[in-house]
C-alpha positions as CSV (number, residue, x, y, z in Angstrom):
1,M,-27.1,-0.1,6.0
2,Q,-24.1,1.5,7.6
3,A,-23.0,-1.7,9.3
4,R,-22.8,-3.5,6.0
5,L,-20.8,-0.7,4.5
6,W,-18.3,-0.7,7.5
7,S,-18.1,-4.5,7.3
8,A,-17.3,-4.3,3.6
9,A,-14.7,-1.6,4.2
10,A,-13.1,-3.8,6.9
11,A,-13.1,-6.8,4.5
12,C,-11.3,-4.6,1.8
13,V,-8.8,-3.5,4.4
14,A,-8.1,-7.1,5.3
15,V,-7.7,-8.0,1.6
16,A,-5.2,-5.1,1.3
17,V,-3.2,-6.3,4.3
18,A,-3.1,-9.8,2.9
19,S,-1.9,-8.6,-0.5
20,G,0.8,-6.6,1.2
21,I,1.9,-9.7,3.0
22,G,1.9,-11.5,-0.4
23,Q,4.0,-8.9,-2.0
24,W,6.4,-8.9,0.9
25,R,6.7,-12.7,0.7
26,R,7.3,-12.5,-3.1
27,G,10.1,-10.0,-2.5
28,R,11.9,-12.3,0.0
29,R,11.6,-15.5,-2.0
30,R,14.7,-17.7,-2.2
31,D,14.3,-19.0,-5.8
32,L,14.1,-15.9,-8.0
33,D,13.0,-18.0,-11.0
34,R,9.7,-18.9,-9.3
35,V,7.7,-15.8,-10.2
36,G,4.2,-15.5,-9.0
37,M,1.1,-14.9,-11.2
38,V,-0.8,-12.7,-8.8
39,P,-0.5,-8.9,-9.2
40,W,-0.3,-8.1,-5.5
41,P,0.2,-4.3,-5.9
42,T,-2.8,-4.0,-8.1
43,I,-5.0,-6.0,-5.7
44,Q,-3.8,-3.9,-2.8
45,F,-4.5,-0.6,-4.6
46,A,-8.0,-1.8,-5.6
47,A,-8.8,-3.0,-2.1
48,M,-7.7,0.3,-0.5
49,M,-9.7,2.2,-3.0
50,G,-12.7,0.1,-2.3
51,A,-12.2,0.6,1.4
52,L,-11.9,4.4,1.0
53,I,-15.1,4.6,-1.2
54,L,-17.1,2.4,1.2
55,A,-16.0,4.2,4.3
56,S,-16.8,7.6,2.5
57,V,-20.3,6.3,1.7
58,A,-20.8,5.0,5.2
59,L,-19.9,8.4,6.7
60,N,-22.2,10.2,4.3
61,S,-25.2,8.0,4.9
């Protein structure tokens, strides 16, 4: 059970890192008129909260 929770927490951290990279790339785009449709900060926040909750549950199990 704990291995699954830690794996899910690691996956959430990976998603948060990927969304951070996506936001960084959006900030450095050359054509300012090409705005993306993906809300990277919201995805990053949700992924970090998911990782925090999953890690907390894994520690308490």
